[in-house]
N, C-alpha and C positions, 0 to 999 in steps of 0.2 A: 407838585412842583410848578412854578409859572413860565405860564408862555413868555416865550425869548424870545431870538434870532438863531440863539444855541441849541435851543432844547426842540424847535421847531416841527421838527420830523419826529416828534417823542408823542406831538401833539394830536387832536380832534381835528383837522382839517374846516370843516362844514361850520360855515357860518363866516370864515374869514374871507372880506376879501382878494381877490388874484387878478393876473395878467398873464398868462402865454406870451414871454418873450421871443422864444424862440423852440421851433417845430420841425421835426422831418418834413411836415405834412405844411407846406406854405398857410393854405386857406387856415390853419391855428391859429399862425400870430398874429398878437392884437387881439385876443375874445378877451372878458374883460367881468366881472361879478364877481358875486355871493357864491364859494360852494358851497349847494344844495344836497349834495349826495357825494361818498365815493365807496368803489366799491379797490378790487385788488388793479387792476389795471387800467383804469379811466378817473375822470374825475369829471364831476358832472357840474355846472357851470350856469349861473340862470341873473340876466341883466334883461329887464324890461320886457317881464313874461314870458323871454326868449329861453330856452335853454342847451345849449352846447356840451355833446358828450367826449369831452379829452381825453389821445389815450397819453397814462405815465410815461410810457417809455419813451423814448427820444426826445422828450418836451421840454421846457425851462418854466419855471411858474415865477413873476414875483410876488413874496405876499406881502398884505399893509400890516402891519402888527404898531399900532401904537402911532402913526403916524411915519415907521421905519420901514422899507424897502428890502425884504427880504428874498434872495432868487434862492430857489432848489432844482438840484435835478432832479428830474419824476423819473428817474432810474432809482436817486434812495429811497421814492415813495412808493415805488413794489412792495407791495404786503398788504394780507387782509391787516385794515385797517384797528382791529383789535387788536393783533399778535403785532401793531409796531408803535401800539401806545403801552400796551402791560409796561407794568411796572416790577412785573414780580416773572420769575419762574423762565424757562430755558429760551431769550427771546435774544437774539441775534444785535437788537435797539437798544441796550441795557448802555 
């Protein structure tokens, strides 16, 4: 399945450029860079050798896909990455 704005939540996020555009923690707003790690509850974002761990819950992320900005509510991303990207089996993401 190709990476498109419609299928973003089903894909691996590591390696994508992202910016935090809204968050329950105001200090997280404006953090931008490349996703270097993802867990069930966090995105790890790196820029200029600096690393931030941003909770998915309560945040809105703007991903850059081929020059197009795609906004995603972090609550839609809360799941184990392997389960969220699964193509078969019992997955609520299918």
